N, C-alpha and C positions, 0 to 999 in steps of 0.2 A: 885285955879289956877293949881295946880298939876293935879287934876282930869280933868280939862278942857283940859290940854295938852295931857293927856292920851287918852281922848275921841277923840281929834283931830287926834292923831297919829293912832288910830284904824280906824277912818273914812277914813283917807288918804290911809291907807293900803288896806282897802276894795275897795275904788274907783280905785286904781291902779290895783288890782287883777281883778276886773270886767272889766275894760278897756282892760286888756290883754286878757281876755276870748273873749270879743267882737272882738278884732282885730284878734284873732286866728281863729274864726269862719267865720268872714267876712273880708278877706284880704284887701278889699278896704277901710276899716275904717280909717287907718292912714292918708289917703288923704282927708278925709271929714272934713268939719268944724263942730263945735259943733252943730250948727243949722241943718246941713244936717244929722248928726247922729240922732238927736232928731226926725227929720221928718221921717227918715228911720224906727226907732223903733216904732213910732206912726203908720206908714203904716203897719208894721208887726202886731201890736196889733189889727188891724182891719181885719186881715185875718180870714176866717172861722175856728173856733175851738180855736182861741187864748184866748178868755175869759174863756172857759172851762179848757184849759191848765193851765192858771195862777191861776184859782180857786183851782186846785189840788196841787199847790206848797206848801211846808211847810211854815208855818208862821215864822217870825223872832223869834228866841229863842226856837223854837220847836226842839226836837231831832229826827233824822230820825229813 
């Protein structure tokens, strides 16, 4: 139970940080619904070069 709470805390912090990054880059984000943000990100993922860009990102747990 203690481990589950810690994992939940870490996940919550990660989601908050990533949401803040998204809102900082795309100022319209706070006005969008969750479904609209998802559709926007999916549209971005279909842009030319997006697949290659994500393929070059470090994997979770990798050190830079």
